[in-house]
N, C-alpha and C positions, 0 to 999 in steps of 0.2 A: 582286155586288161583284167588282172587278177581281182576277183571279188566283185566285178561289175559285169552285168549283162545288159545289152541294149537290144530292144526289139523294135522293128518298124512295122507299121500297119497302114495299108493303103486301101482297105475295104472294110465294110461294116462287120463282116464275119470275123476278120482278124482283130478288130477292135473289141468285139464282144468277149473274146478270150481273156481280156485283161480287166474286165469290169469289176470283178470282186476285189482284187488287190487295189484297184483304183479307188473304190469306195472306202477301203480301209485307209488309203493315203489321205483322202480329204478330211479324215478325222484329225490328222496331224498337220494340216496344211499351213504353210508359212504365212500366207496372206489371205484374208477373206475375199474370195472372188467366186461368185455363184456361176459365172459364165464359163468356167473351166472344169466343172464337175461332170461326171459321166451322165448325170440326170439331165443335163442341158445339152451337151455336145452330141451324145449318141442319137437322140431324136433329130437334132439338126442335120447330122450326116445322113440319116435315114430318109428324111423327107425333102431334102433340097439337093439339086444338082450342083455341087460345089466345084470350084476349080480343082485341078489335080492336087490332092491333099496327102499329107503324110503325118501320121501320129507316131510319136516316139515315146517309148516306155523304158525307163532305166531302173534296173533292179540291183540291189546290193545284198551280197551274201553276209548275213548277220549271225553266223555260227549256228547255235542250236535253234534260233528263231526262224531259220530258213531264209528264203529270198524275200526281201522287203522292197516293194516299189518305192523309190525315192523321188521319182520325177515322171510327170506325164505332160507332154506338150503337143500342140497341133500346129501344123504349118501348111500353107498353100504355096505351090511352086508357080512362079511367073517368069515369062521369058523377057519381059521388059520392065525397067524401072523408070517411071515418068517418061515414057517414049524413047528411052535409051536402051539399046539391046544389051541388057545385062541380066543374066539369069540370077534370080534371087528367091530366097525363101521369105515369106511374109507370115506373121502370125495370123491365124485363121480369121478371115474377114467376112462379116455378114451384118446385115442391118439389125438383127436381134442381139448382137453382141455389143455391150457397152464398155467393157474393159476386158483385158486378156493377160492375166498373170498365169504362167504355167503352174500346175499343181506341184509344189515342192515340199518334201518332208522337212519340217522345221529342225529336226535333230540332225539331218544330213544335208543341210541347205548348201553349204559351200561345196561339198563333194558333188552334189547333184548338178549344180550350176557349172562347175568345172567340166564334168563329163558331158553335159549338154553342149557347151561351147566347143569341146573337142570334137564331138560328133558333127556339129555344124561346120567346123573347119575342114573336116575330112570328107564332107558330103559331095564328092565329085567336082563338077565344073561350076558350082554355085559361087557367085562373086560377092553377093551382099546378103545381109539379113536385115529384115525390116520388122521391128516389133512395134505394135500399135497399142496405144491407150494403156500405158503403165503408170501407176501412181508414183509421183516423184518421191513421196515419203514412205514408200513401201519397202519392206525388208528385201524383197527380191531385187529392186532397182539399186539399193545400196550395195549389195554383194556383187551385182553385175558390174557396177562402175569400178569396184575394187579389182575385179578380174581384168577389166579393160586396162587398168593402170599397170597391173603385173605383166600383162602380155604386150604392153605398149601399142594397143590398138586405138587408132583414131575413130571417132564416131561423130555423128550429127544428131542433133535432137531439136525438136520443136515442141513447145509446150502450149497448153491451153488450160482453162479452168472450168470446173464443174461445180454446180451448186450442191452443197451437202448440209447436213445438220448434225450437230454434236450435242452431247448431254450438257445441259445447263445446270449451274449451281442453284438457280432459282426456277425450277421447272414450271411452277404455277404462273409465273410472269413471263414465260418465254414468248408466247404468241404476241402479247402486247408489246414486247420489246423488239420484235422482228417486223411486225406488220404495221403499216401507217395507221394512225388512229382514225382518219377519215375512211379508210378502206374497211377497217373493223366495224365502224359504225354502220356502213352501208351493208356489210355482210350480216350484221345482226338484224337490220331492217328486212333484208331478203328472207332470213330464216323465220322471222315473225310472220311474214306474208305466207310462207309455206305452211306454217302451223295453223293458219286460218283455213287453209284448204283441207287439211287432214292431219293425221298423226305422223310425225317426223321421228325416225329412228336411225341411230347409227349402230352398226354391229360388225363384229369380226368373226369370220368363220374359217377354220382350218381343218374341219372334219372331212374325212375321205368320202363318206356317203353324200354329204352335202356339196362336195366340190363339183361333181358332175352336173348337178342342177344349176349351180351358180355359174359354171363355165358356159352352159347354154344361154343363160341370161346375159352373161357378159358379151358373148358373140352377137346376140340380137341387139343389145344396147349399143355396141360399137357400130354395127352395120346400119343403125337407124340415123346416124349422123353424117357428117361430111365425108368420113372415110368410106361409107357405103356408097355415097354419090360418086366418089372418084374411083371406086373399085379397089381401094387399098385396105379395106377391112379384112380381118382374119376370115370371116365367113365367106368372103368372095372367092377364096382359092382353097382347094381341097388340101394341098400340101401345107399351107399356112395353118389351116384348122387342125390337121393331123399332128403337125409338129407341136402346136401350142397345147393341144389336149394331152398328148403323150408326155410332154415336158412338165406340165403342171401336175399331172397325176403322179409322176415320179417324185416331184418335190414335195407334194402334199403327203405322200406316203412316208416320207422321211422327216416330216415336220419342218420343211424348209420353204413352204409357201402358204399364203393365206389371202383371203379376200376381205376387203373392207367395203362396206356397203352403206349408202345413204338411201333409205326407203321412205316413200310417201304412201301411207295406207297399204303397207306391206308390198308395194311395187317399187323395185329398184329404180332410182332416177340418176344415180351415180355409183360407179364401182371402181375399185382399185385392185390390181393384182400385184402383190408384193412378195419378195423373196427374202429369206433369212439365211445368212451364212456366218457362223461364229457369233460375233457381237455386232454385225453390220446388217442393216436393213437395206434392201434395194427396191426403190419405187419403180416398178417395171412398166405397167400399162394402166391407163385411165380411160374410162368411157362414161358418157353422160347422156341423158335424154335431151335431144335438141328442142323438144316441145317445152321443156322447163328451163331453157337457157336464161330467161330473164331473171331467174332466181339464183343463178350461178351455182348450181348443185356441185359441179366439179371442184370449184374453189372452196365451197363449204366443207367438202370431204377432205380436201388438202389441209385445211385448218384443223379439222378433227384428227387427221393423221399426225400432225405436229404435236397435238396434245397427247395422243396415244403413245407416240415415241418417247416423249419426255416423262411419261408416267410409268415406264417400265425400266427397271434397273438392269435388266439383261441386255438392253441395247445401248451401245456406246456411240454408234455413228449411223447415219442414214445417207445413202447415196441416191441422188435423184435420177441417175442414168440419163440425164438430159444433155442436149447439145448446147453450146454457148449461145446466149440470146434467148433462151426459153423463158416462157412466162413464169416458171417456177422460181427464177432468180429474184423476182419481186417479193417472194415470201421466205425463201431460204437464203439468208444473207451471207452465210459462210461459204467459203470456196476451198476447193482442193485441186491441186495442180496435177495434170496428167501430161505425159510426154510420149511422143512418137520418136523412136530412136532407130538409126541406121548404122550398122557397123560392118566391117569387111569380113569375108570368109577366106580370101586369098590375096595375093599381091596385087592383082588387078583391082580388086575392091579397095585396097589401101590407097592406090594411086588415084582412083576416082574420088574417094572421100577427101583426100588431101587437096585435090584440084578444086573440089566444090567449096571447101573451107576457104581457100584463097580467093575464089570468086565472091563468096559471101562477104569477106572482109573488104575487098575492093568495092563492092556495091555499097556497103555501109559507109566507107570513107567518102565515096562520091555523094551519097545522100546527105551526109553530115556537112560536106562542103557547101552544097546548094542550100541547105537549111541555114547555115551561118551567113552565106551571101544574101539570102532573102532577108534575114534579120538585120544585117548591116544596111541594106537598102531601105528597109522600113525605118530604122533609127535615123538614117541620114535625112530622109524626107521629113521626119518629125523635127529634127534639129534645124533643118532649113526653114521650116515653117515658123518655129518659135524663137530661134536665136540668130538667124541670118546665115549668109553664105560662108563667111570666113570661119565662124565657130563650128559650123557643120562640117566643113572640110577638115579643120584641125582634128575634130573628134574622129572622123573617118580615117584619117592618116594615122592617128594614134592607135586605133583599134587594129588596123592592118599591120602596122609596124610591131605591135605587141606580140603578134603571132610569130614573128621572126626573132625579135630581141625582146624578151620579157623585161619590162621596166615599168616603174610606177612613178608618177609625179603627184604629190599630194600637197595641198595647201593647209596651213594652220590658221584657225580663227580663235582668238582669245576673247573670252567673256569674263569680266570682273563682276562677280555676283553682288558685291557690296555697292556697285554703281548702277546696277540695273534697276532694281526696285520696281519692276513692272508687275502689273496685276492683269492677267488676261481674263476678261469677263465674257468671252464668247461662249455660247452654250455648247454642251457636248453634242456630237453629231447625231445621236439617236438615244432613245430611252434604254435603260438598263445597261448603260456603259459605265465603266469604272477605270480610273487611273490609279495605278499602284506599282509597287516593286514586284517583279515576277519572282517566282520560286522555282525550284527544280521540277516540281510537278507540272509547271507550265511549259516545259521544254517541248512537249509534243504539239502544243498549239503554235509555238513559234516556228517549229519545223514545218507546219502545215501552211505557212504563208506562201502565196503563189510564186514568189521569186526564189524561194529557198531550194536551191539545187545542190547544196553542199551536203556533207555528211549529216544525217539526221541526229547523230549523237553529239554533234558539235555544241549545241546549247548546253547540254549537261557537262561537257568538258570545260566550257567557259565558266560555268558555276563552280566547278571543282577548283579552278584556278583563282577563284575569288572575285571574278567579274560579276557585275550586276546588270540587270535589265529593267528599265522603266517602261511600262507599257500601258496602252489604252486598249481595252477589250470589251466585248459584249459576252453574252452567254455561250456563243458558239465559236468565235474566232477572235484573233488579234487584229486590231485596226492599225496600230502604229506602235513601234518600239524603238528605243534608243539603248544601245549597249554602252556601259560605263565601266572604266577601269581606273584604279588609283595609279597604277604603273602600267604604261602601255606595252605590256610584255609581248603582245602578239606582233609588234613592229619593232624588231630589235634595234634598228639604227637610230631611233628617236631617243633623245636625252630627256629625262624626266625633270619636271619642275619640283617645287617643294611638295611635301606630302599633303598639303591642303589644296591640292589641285586634282581635278578629275579629267580623264580623257573620254571623249565621246566618239564612238565609231559604230559602224553598221547601223545606220539610221534608215528606217524604212516605213512607208505608208502603204496600206492595202490599196491596190489599184482602183477599187470602187469608191475610195474616199479621198482621192487626190484632189487638190485644189480647194480644200475646205479648211486650210490653216491648221491642220492637225499637228504638224511639227512645231509650230509656234505655240500651240496650246500645251502639248506634252512637254516641250522645253521649259515653259514657264513653271509648270508644276514640278518638274525635275529640279530646277534651280532653287525653288522654295524648299523642296525636300532636302537637298544636300546642303543648302545654306544653314538649315537648322542643325546640321551635323558639324558645322565649323568649316565647311569648304568655302574658299575665297575665289578660286579661279576655275574656269572650265576651258579646256582646249578641245576644239573639234577638228578632226581631219576630214578633208573632202578632196576627192579626185579632181584634178585640174580641168577635166572635161565635163564635170557635172555642173553644167551652167545653171540649171534650175536651183540647185542648192546654194551655189555661190551667190546668186541673186537674192535668195531667201536670207542668207547671212547678212547681206547689206541692209535689207529691210529691218532685220532684227537689231541692227546697231553693233554687230560683232566687229572686232578689230582684226584686220589681216596681220599675221604675225610671222610669216615666213613660209618656206616651202622645203620639200625634201625630194630628191631623186634617188631611187633605188634601182640598181641594175641587177638582173638575175635574182636569185634568192639571197638577198642581203650580201651580195658579193662586193658591191661598191656603193657607197652612199655619198651623195653631195647635197649640201643644204645651205640655206642662207645663214650668213655669219651672225646676223642680228638675232635670229632665233636661238642658235646654239650658244652664242656668248652669254645671252641672258639665262639660258637654261643651265649653263655651267656655273654661273655665279650663284644661282639660287638652289642648285641641286645639293642635297645632303646625302645622296646615296651613290652617285656615279662619279668616278674619278677621271683624271685626265686620260688614262689609258683606254677608256671606253669611247673616246671620240671616234667618229666615222673616219674612213680612210682619206677623205678630202673635203675641203670646205670651199664654197664659192661665194663671192660677194653678191649681196642681194641687189 
C-alpha cells in the first residue's frame, strides 16, 4: 500500500533492527502501557521460550521526515482456541504481562489500527484474533470498536475489573478516606512497634548505580518468603533473574522504573518495584521480610506508596497490575475495567463468533428462566405460609399470566385526613433516624434500596415531574419511603380527584426493618405534613396480590374505594363505576373525553 510499509519479525535479531524507531514511537504512544515497550518485550523474548510469536512493525512515509513507525504489536500463534481446532493469533501472553495495548502513534492512530487489522485479515489461514487485557476506556479500544462497526465485524468480549488509584482533589486525606479507620489504627500501632526496635525509613531510588544493589536485595528479600519455599521466586530460575535484571536496567536507564523501600536500621524489610509510563504508575512487584510479618511491612509500604502517588502532580493514575480478588483491593477502592476481546479474521471466524453469540444468548435465557422460576417458587412458599393456599395460588397464577398478557389490577384505598387524627407514638426504629421530605440529592440513596431494579435515574425524573418522596432514613441508607403525586400522571387511566388530594404509590420498606410498623409510622407523619398544606384526601394504590399491604390498610382504617384493570400499556382500562363516578363529579381538571375505554360495575 502506498506510503505504508509492514515488517514482520519472528526472531530476536529481526526485532532488534526496529528498536530505535520503536523507542521513538513510545514517546508519542496513544495509551500508557509499559508492557508493550521494547525495554520490556525484548528481554522477555530473549530469556523465555515463548510460543511461536510474530512482531509486526508498521511504518508510514511522512515526506521529508522519512519513515515513521506508527505501530508495533506482538502476537503468539496458536492452533486451538479453547480446545477447538481454530488457528488464531493472540496478543503476547505471559505471566509478567499485566496489560497489552499495542504501541500506536497518537497522531496516526486511526491509520495504524486500520493497517494492523488489514494485516491480520490477510494473514493466511488464521481464523480468529484474541486480544487480552485491554482497558475499556483506552483510546485504542475506542478506535478498535469504531473499525469493527465500519467493517461489520462481530466480536465477543469478557470484562473484569482491576484496582487502580487516581489523583484526589484532597490528597492529604486520601488514605483516611480509602482505608478503614480500624485498619489504619492497627497499622499505626505496628509502625510504633517497629520504631521501638530501630530506625524506620521510607525512601525512593531510581539511580542507575543504586539499582543493581537494590535489585540484588529485592531478589534475596523475595526468595526469603513463601515464593522461595515454593520455587516461584525470581532468584530460583536463571531466566527469571536474567529477564528481570535486564528489564529493570533498561527502564531505570530511561527513568521509567524506581524502587520504593521500607528499611529498619538500614536493612530493607519491604520493597516495591514500580514502573512509570507517561502519567501512569504501575505497581509491579512487592517483596517483604517474612520474619517481620507481624508488623505488616508490605502493607505499611503500600500505604506510603499511596501517599507518595497523591503527593506528586506528575502522576494521574496508578495501576495495581493485580488480579481480581487481590489484597490490594481492600486499600485501592477505585476500579478500572479491562476486556478480553475475540474477533474474526475470515469467514470461518465470523461463523464461529456468530454461533457462540447465539449460544450465549440461549444460555442466558435459560438461566434467567430458572432464576425466575426459583423466585416464583420461593414467593409461593412465603405466600402459602402467611396468606393461605387460595391467595398463594391466585398470586402465582397472576405472576405467570402476566408474562403472557401484561395486565395490572390495582385497588384504591381512600383516607380522609380530617377524620384520621391519629398520633403515632411508637419510637423510631434506631438512633440517628429522621423522617422528612426527600430532595433531588437523595435520589442516589433511594436508588440504592435493595429492591430497586429500575432505572437509577428514575427518582430524579420523578422529582422533575413534581412528584415528592417522604422517607425515613439514617446516616447511610433509606429505611422506608412513600412516593406522593398530586396528579397520578404515571398511571394514565386513573381519573384524578380534586386538587386537595394526593396519590401514594411505590411504598417500600427496607427488608431488614419489615414487621416494625414503619409504614404506619411514616404514613402518620406524612398525613400530618400534608394536612398542614391543606390536603384533605389521600388515595393509595395497591396491587391486588399484595396481601400484606391490603391487610395493613385494613388495620389503618383505610376505606376500599374501587379497583382498576389495565391491559397492556394503557391499551384498555376497566374500573369500578363507584370510583370513577365519584372522581368525575369531583374532578376539576379531567373532562368526559378522558374516561377509560370501558367501565364495569363494582
